[in-house]
C-alpha positions, 0 to 999 in steps of 0.5 A, a space after each residue: 500500500 502506497 500513501 501519497 501526500 499532496 499539498 497546495 498552498 493558495 492565496 487563501 487556503 492551503 489544502 492537503 490530501 492523502 491518496 492510497 495506491 494512486 487512486 483512492 482519496 482517503 482524507 483531505 484537509 484545509 487550513 488558512 494560508 499563512 503568508 508571513 510564514 507558509 510553513 505554519 499553514 502547510 504544517 496545520 493542513 498536513 497535521 489535520 489530514 494525517 490525523 483524519 486518516 490516522 496515518 503516521 508521517 513515516 507511512 507517506 511514500 511521496 510528498 508533493 507541494 504546489 502553489 499558486 502564490 506566484 501566479 496570483 501575485 503576477 495576475 494581481 500586479 503584486 509581483 
């Protein structure tokens, strides 16, 4: 059994999802994006999704992080 962790940091929310065996979503969680320190929002979403699925960090085979923050900044004329 392979468990994958995906995290997406957006302008308002940071989303985390756990996928088992490349096809089954077993849990998802959301936290506020913390622009001053992105690690806080990411950590909160990851802890929440792991707790929801009762999965330990060592059980994660692959973690993937994405963000739309740079794209949003350009579109909004802030970058």
